[in-house]
C-alpha positions in Angstrom: 3.1 25.4 2.8 4.9 22.2 2.5 8.3 21.7 1.4 9.7 19.0 0.3 13.3 18.4 -1.6 13.7 16.0 -4.4 16.8 14.3 -5.2 17.7 12.4 -8.4 19.2 9.4 -7.4 20.1 8.4 -11.3 18.7 5.4 -13.1 15.0 6.9 -12.9 14.8 6.9 -9.2 14.3 10.2 -6.8 14.2 10.1 -3.0 11.8 13.5 -1.4 12.1 14.3 2.1 10.0 16.1 4.0 12.4 17.9 6.4 9.9 19.0 8.9 9.8 15.3 10.3 12.5 13.7 8.7 10.2 11.6 6.5 11.1 10.3 3.1 9.5 8.3 -0.3 11.2 7.2 -2.8 10.1 7.0 -6.3 11.1 5.1 -9.4 10.0 5.4 -13.1 9.5 1.9 -14.6 8.0 3.3 -17.9 11.2 4.6 -18.7 14.1 2.3 -17.8 14.0 2.5 -13.9 13.6 -0.7 -12.0 9.9 -0.1 -11.3 11.0 -1.0 -7.1 9.2 1.9 -5.7 5.6 3.8 -5.9 5.9 5.8 -9.6 4.9 9.5 -9.6 1.6 8.7 -10.8 1.0 6.4 -8.1 2.1 9.3 -5.6 -0.5 11.3 -7.3 -3.1 9.0 -6.8 -2.3 8.0 -3.1 -2.1 11.7 -2.7 -5.6 12.6 -3.9 -7.0 9.2 -2.1 -5.3 10.2 0.9 -6.5 14.0 0.7 -10.3 12.1 0.1 -10.1 10.2 3.4 -8.8 13.2 5.3 -11.7 14.9 4.2 -14.0 12.6 5.3 -12.4 11.9 8.4 -13.3 15.4 9.2 -17.0 14.8 9.0 -16.4 11.4 10.9 -14.7 12.9 13.6 -17.2 15.6 14.0 -20.0 13.2 13.8 -18.7 10.2 15.5 -18.4 7.8 12.8 -15.9 5.3 12.8 -14.2 5.2 9.4 -11.3 3.4 10.0 -10.0 0.5 7.7 -11.7 2.3 4.8 -10.2 1.0 2.0 -9.8 2.5 -1.8 -8.6 0.9 -5.0 -7.2 3.1 -7.4 -7.0 2.8 -11.3 -5.3 5.6 -13.2 -5.0 5.8 -17.3 -2.9 8.0 -19.2 -3.7 9.5 -22.0 -1.7 11.5 -25.2 -4.4 13.7 -26.2 -3.4 16.5 -26.4 -0.3 15.9 -24.8 0.6 12.8 -22.2 -1.2 13.3 -19.0 -3.6 11.7 -16.5 -6.9 11.0 -18.3 -8.8 9.2 -16.0 -8.7 8.1 -12.0 -11.0 5.3 -11.0 -11.8 5.2 -7.1 -13.6 2.5 -5.2 -14.2 3.1 -1.7 -14.7 0.2 0.3 -16.2 1.2 3.5 -15.8 -1.1 6.3 -19.3 -0.7 8.4 -23.0 0.2 7.6 -24.0 3.7 7.6 -27.1 5.5 7.8 -28.3 7.2 4.3 -28.1 10.7 6.1 -24.2 9.6 6.9 -23.6 8.2 3.9 -24.8 11.2 2.0 -22.0 13.6 4.4 -19.3 11.2 4.0 -19.6 11.0 0.0 -19.8 14.7 -0.2 -16.9 15.2 2.0 -14.5 13.4 -0.1 -15.9 15.6 -2.8 -14.1 18.5 -1.1 -10.9 17.4 -1.5 -8.9 20.6 -2.5 -6.5 18.0 -4.8 -9.6 16.5 -6.5 -9.9 20.0 -7.7 -6.7 20.5 -8.9 -6.5 18.2 -12.1 -7.4 19.3 -15.4 -10.8 19.9 -16.9 -10.4 17.1 -19.1 -9.1 14.5 -16.3 -12.4 12.0 -15.7 -12.7 11.3 -11.8 -15.0 8.6 -11.1 -15.6 8.0 -7.5 -18.0 4.7 -6.3 -18.7 3.7 -2.4 -19.1 -0.1 -1.5 -20.9 -0.5 1.8 -21.6 -3.5 3.3 -25.0 -4.9 3.2 
């Protein structure tokens, strides 16, 4: 279980503490009067999803001795207000740092889909995942 303590600092700004390791992350809401100086809550959701997917891929990579370090993921998040305001779509583009065999690609891509956070979204949230490999 993960325990966090989030404090509202005022002016649409929050600070979250993960007490076990003393790590903090700040968030800001530029859409409703914040300064836009930190990641928004929506962006943190996207970062959490991508990290989880990479960690799931990392399990396979470690097991099969595949180097996926330097993988980069571009994330685009779209909001909708139908039937109520929520994340409507997340588009993820994984840029893999090196070539992999077709069998290894299949394993890595399947592993990305095993991320439990990915399965925590509303059924109507569209999550599109694309993988790009070097030629």
